[in-house]
C-alpha positions as CSV (number, residue, x, y, z in Angstrom):
1,Q,-14.3,-5.6,-22.5
2,V,-12.6,-8.8,-21.0
3,Q,-13.7,-10.2,-17.6
4,L,-11.5,-12.5,-15.7
5,V,-12.5,-14.8,-12.9
6,E,-9.7,-16.3,-10.6
7,S,-9.8,-19.3,-8.5
8,G,-7.7,-21.6,-6.7
9,G,-5.9,-19.6,-3.9
10,G,-5.8,-20.7,-0.3
11,L,-3.4,-21.6,2.5
12,V,-0.7,-24.1,1.9
13,Q,2.3,-25.4,3.8
14,P,5.9,-24.6,2.7
15,G,6.9,-27.2,0.0
16,G,3.2,-27.6,-1.1
17,S,1.4,-26.9,-4.3
18,L,-1.5,-24.9,-5.6
19,R,-3.0,-24.4,-9.1
20,L,-4.6,-21.0,-9.9
21,S,-7.2,-20.7,-12.6
22,C,-8.2,-17.7,-14.7
23,A,-11.2,-17.9,-16.9
24,A,-11.6,-15.3,-19.5
25,S,-15.0,-14.2,-20.9
26,T,-13.6,-14.2,-24.5
27,S,-11.5,-16.4,-26.6
28,L,-7.8,-16.5,-25.8
29,F,-7.3,-16.0,-29.4
30,N,-8.6,-12.5,-29.0
31,I,-6.0,-11.7,-26.2
32,N,-2.5,-10.9,-26.8
33,T,-0.9,-11.9,-23.4
34,M,-2.4,-13.5,-20.3
35,G,-0.6,-14.1,-17.2
36,W,-0.3,-13.5,-13.5
37,Y,1.1,-10.8,-11.2
38,R,1.3,-10.8,-7.5
39,Q,1.5,-8.3,-4.7
40,A,2.8,-8.8,-1.2
41,P,1.9,-6.4,1.7
42,G,4.0,-3.4,1.5
43,K,5.6,-4.5,-1.9
44,Q,4.9,-3.5,-5.5
45,R,2.9,-5.7,-7.8
46,E,5.3,-7.9,-9.8
47,L,5.0,-10.0,-12.7
48,V,5.1,-13.8,-12.0
49,A,4.5,-15.5,-15.3
50,A,2.8,-14.7,-18.9
51,F,1.8,-16.5,-21.7
52,P,1.9,-14.6,-25.0
53,R,-0.5,-15.6,-27.8
54,Y,2.6,-16.0,-29.8
55,G,6.0,-16.7,-28.4
56,S,7.7,-18.2,-25.3
57,R,6.4,-18.3,-21.9
58,I,7.8,-15.8,-19.4
59,Y,8.7,-16.3,-15.9
60,A,10.0,-14.2,-13.0
61,D,13.4,-15.3,-11.6
62,S,11.6,-16.3,-8.4
63,A,9.1,-18.5,-10.3
64,E,11.5,-20.2,-12.8
65,G,11.7,-23.9,-12.2
66,R,8.8,-24.0,-9.7
67,F,5.9,-22.4,-11.4
68,T,4.3,-23.4,-14.7
69,I,1.7,-21.3,-16.8
70,S,-0.5,-23.2,-19.3
71,R,-3.7,-22.5,-21.0
72,D,-6.7,-24.3,-22.3
73,T,-8.0,-22.6,-25.3
74,A,-11.1,-24.6,-25.3
75,K,-11.9,-23.3,-21.9
76,N,-10.6,-19.9,-22.4
77,T,-8.6,-20.4,-19.1
78,V,-5.1,-19.9,-18.1
79,Y,-3.5,-21.8,-15.2
80,L,-0.6,-21.2,-12.8
81,Q,0.7,-24.5,-11.3
82,M,2.9,-23.4,-8.3
83,N,5.1,-26.2,-6.7
84,S,7.6,-26.1,-3.9
85,L,5.9,-23.0,-2.4
86,K,7.8,-20.9,0.0
87,P,6.5,-18.3,2.5
88,E,7.8,-15.5,0.4
89,D,5.3,-16.6,-2.3
90,T,2.6,-15.3,0.1
91,A,0.6,-12.6,-1.9
92,V,-2.5,-11.7,-3.7
93,Y,-2.3,-13.2,-7.2
94,Y,-3.9,-11.2,-10.0
95,C,-4.7,-12.6,-13.3
96,F,-4.2,-10.0,-16.2
97,A,-5.0,-10.0,-19.9
98,E,-3.5,-7.7,-22.5
99,K,-5.6,-6.9,-25.6
100,V,-4.1,-5.1,-28.5
101,V,-6.4,-3.5,-31.1
102,G,-4.7,-1.5,-33.6
103,T,-2.5,0.9,-31.8
104,S,-4.6,0.7,-28.6
105,T,-3.6,-1.6,-25.6
106,T,-5.9,-2.3,-22.9
107,N,-5.2,-4.4,-19.7
108,Y,-7.7,-6.1,-17.7
109,W,-7.4,-7.5,-14.2
110,G,-9.0,-10.2,-12.2
111,Q,-10.3,-9.5,-8.7
112,G,-7.1,-11.3,-7.1
113,T,-6.9,-14.4,-5.0
114,Q,-4.9,-14.8,-1.9
115,V,-2.2,-17.4,-1.6
116,T,-0.6,-17.9,1.7
117,V,2.2,-20.1,2.5
118,S,2.7,-20.9,6.1
119,S,3.2,-23.7,8.5
């Protein structure tokens, strides 16, 4: 079982920045991929960014160049730095962790944090 605790959401004006944090209850070395999804009202949940344990970081087209995903293995925490925010970035952001043990894959989710971009 992996527990994820998110923080850092809030209200920001267009063009502003926010940093989301996601603290895992286990070492990041026990997790294959961590990252962020978001869900806006009336829309499907979509991938924003992912950080595989091995390999390159992954970004949605809408996040490329504005968002940066990073991790601190000492703190078991993944961050999403969001710059140049737009109203269309408004959504609930969910941290996820994918853990693979043998042939079994389990996805864990945080409780979600609201990001609102509005003037």
